[in-house]
C-alpha positions as CSV (number, residue, x, y, z in Angstrom):
1,X,124.1,59.9,171.0
2,X,123.5,56.2,171.2
3,X,126.8,54.3,171.3
4,X,125.9,50.6,171.4
5,X,123.1,48.2,170.7
6,X,120.6,49.0,168.0
7,X,121.4,52.4,166.5
8,X,118.9,52.5,163.6
9,X,116.3,55.1,164.5
10,X,113.5,53.4,162.5
11,X,114.0,50.0,164.3
12,X,114.2,51.7,167.7
13,X,111.0,53.6,166.9
14,X,109.2,50.4,165.9
15,X,110.4,48.5,169.0
16,X,109.3,51.3,171.3
17,X,105.7,51.0,170.1
18,X,105.4,47.2,170.8
19,X,103.4,46.2,173.8
20,X,102.2,43.0,175.4
21,X,101.3,40.3,172.9
22,X,102.2,42.4,169.9
23,X,104.2,40.7,167.2
24,X,107.0,41.7,164.9
25,X,108.3,39.9,161.8
26,X,112.0,39.5,161.1
27,X,112.4,38.4,157.5
28,X,114.8,37.7,154.7
29,X,115.6,40.0,151.7
30,X,112.9,38.5,149.5
31,X,110.0,38.5,151.9
32,X,106.9,39.9,150.4
33,X,105.6,43.4,151.2
34,X,102.3,43.8,153.1
35,X,100.5,47.2,152.8
36,X,98.9,46.6,156.3
37,X,102.1,46.7,158.3
38,X,105.1,49.0,158.6
39,X,108.2,47.6,156.9
40,X,111.8,48.6,157.7
41,X,114.3,47.4,155.1
42,X,117.8,46.9,156.6
43,X,119.1,44.9,153.5
44,X,122.6,46.1,152.5
45,X,123.2,43.2,150.1
46,X,122.4,39.5,150.0
47,X,123.5,38.1,153.3
48,X,124.0,41.3,155.2
49,X,122.7,41.6,157.9
50,X,121.3,38.2,158.8
51,X,118.1,37.4,160.7
52,X,120.2,36.0,163.6
53,X,122.3,39.2,163.6
54,X,119.2,41.1,164.4
55,X,117.8,38.5,166.8
56,X,121.1,38.7,168.8
57,X,120.8,42.5,169.1
58,X,117.2,42.2,170.2
59,X,118.0,40.0,173.3
60,X,118.6,43.1,175.5
61,X,115.7,45.2,174.2
62,X,112.8,42.9,173.5
63,X,111.0,40.6,175.9
64,X,109.9,37.6,173.8
65,X,107.3,35.1,174.9
66,X,106.7,33.2,171.6
67,X,108.5,32.6,168.4
68,X,107.0,31.3,165.2
69,X,108.9,29.9,162.2
70,X,108.0,27.8,159.2
71,X,108.4,24.1,159.8
72,X,110.1,23.8,156.4
73,X,113.1,25.6,158.0
74,X,114.2,22.4,159.7
75,X,114.1,20.1,156.6
76,X,115.6,22.7,154.2
77,X,118.6,23.9,156.1
78,X,121.9,22.2,157.2
79,X,122.4,21.4,160.9
80,X,124.8,24.4,161.4
81,X,122.2,26.9,160.2
82,X,119.5,25.3,162.4
83,X,121.9,25.5,165.3
84,X,122.7,29.1,164.7
85,X,119.0,30.0,164.9
86,X,118.6,27.8,168.1
87,X,121.5,29.7,169.7
88,X,119.8,33.0,168.9
89,X,116.4,31.7,170.2
90,X,118.1,30.5,173.4
91,X,119.4,34.0,173.9
92,X,115.8,35.0,174.6
93,X,115.2,31.8,176.6
94,X,118.1,32.7,178.9
95,X,116.4,35.9,179.8
96,X,112.8,34.7,179.6
97,X,112.8,30.9,180.2
98,X,109.2,30.3,179.1
99,X,109.8,31.3,175.4
100,X,107.9,28.9,173.1
101,X,109.2,28.1,169.6
102,X,106.3,27.0,167.3
103,X,107.0,25.7,163.8
104,X,104.0,25.6,161.4
105,X,103.6,25.2,157.7
106,X,104.9,28.2,155.7
107,X,101.5,29.1,154.4
108,X,100.1,29.3,157.9
109,X,103.1,31.3,159.0
110,X,102.3,33.9,156.3
111,X,98.8,34.2,157.6
112,X,100.1,35.6,160.9
113,X,102.1,38.3,159.2
114,X,99.3,40.9,158.7
115,X,98.6,41.0,162.4
116,X,102.2,42.2,163.2
117,X,103.0,45.7,164.3
118,X,105.9,45.7,161.8
119,X,108.3,43.8,159.6
120,X,112.0,44.2,159.5
121,X,113.6,42.9,156.3
122,X,117.2,41.8,156.5
123,X,119.7,40.7,153.8
124,X,119.4,37.1,154.9
125,X,119.2,34.3,152.3
126,X,118.3,31.4,154.7
127,X,115.4,29.3,153.3
128,X,112.4,29.7,155.6
129,X,114.5,31.5,158.1
130,X,111.8,34.2,158.8
131,X,110.5,34.5,162.3
132,X,107.7,36.2,164.1
133,X,108.3,37.3,167.7
134,X,105.6,38.0,170.2
135,X,106.3,40.3,173.1
136,X,105.4,39.2,176.6
């Protein structure tokens, strides 16, 4: 029996199927549903778990080369929220120094979603906090 790290079997199954240059979406509680991609809903209640909770758990299990996020995230959220995300992103950079973070208009961000292998919905309430991770 697994004792640490990610214990959710659906999340583990999704992660195990991701290969080079595949993407996964980590989203908030209200993120839309797309028929084209597998969705795992981890929402327990508003705010639990957060996107950064999941990102921090992924550091050991997921080799990230690129991160996408809506550019509106920076102008909508307070500095401490932006810093929390940067800390989570830097957890990937510490392991894989060439990680790129690209911020693009929210509508362009959403156009990338249907190409993902899967979407994990959290309980996060952060405005524009959704991210797309691309494996190396």
